C-alpha positions, 0 to 999 in steps of 0.5 A: 125709691130705687136702690140708687136713691136708697144708697145715697140716703145718709142714714142707710150709708151709716147703717151699711157700713160693715163696722156698724153692721159688725156691732149690730150683730155683735150687740144682738148676739150679746143681748139675746143669744149669748149664755151671759145674756142680758135675760139671764143676768136679770133672772139671776138679779131677781133671784139674788133679790129673793134670796136677800129677802128670805135672808132677812126674813130668816135673821128675824126669825133667829132673833125672835127665837133667841129671845125666847131662849133668853126668856126660857132661861127662867124657871118661871117663864120655862113653866109658863111656855110649857102650859101654854104650848104643850098643855102641861100640868102639874101632878095635882092639877086638871087640864080642861081644853075647850074648844068651840064649834063652829058648825051651824 
């Protein structure tokens, strides 16, 4: 194919138009090279999604903590919590902690 034959092709005439060339260069620049490119927006969108999942997780944890705090307003529940979590005891009690050895 010679250059003259190539210039007569319809697709070559469209692509070689100066406005189409300018549009293609602009699109390439905006898509790949600009500081607001698609890749940067994609990374930022992924970061936003991750932060939203973290937000949901922490809101659930806050709800759990609030329910625990409401339970601890009762003195019986507070004593039960202290015994289970911190191995606290009354003055006349002894606590024995049994740990199972898993060594064969």
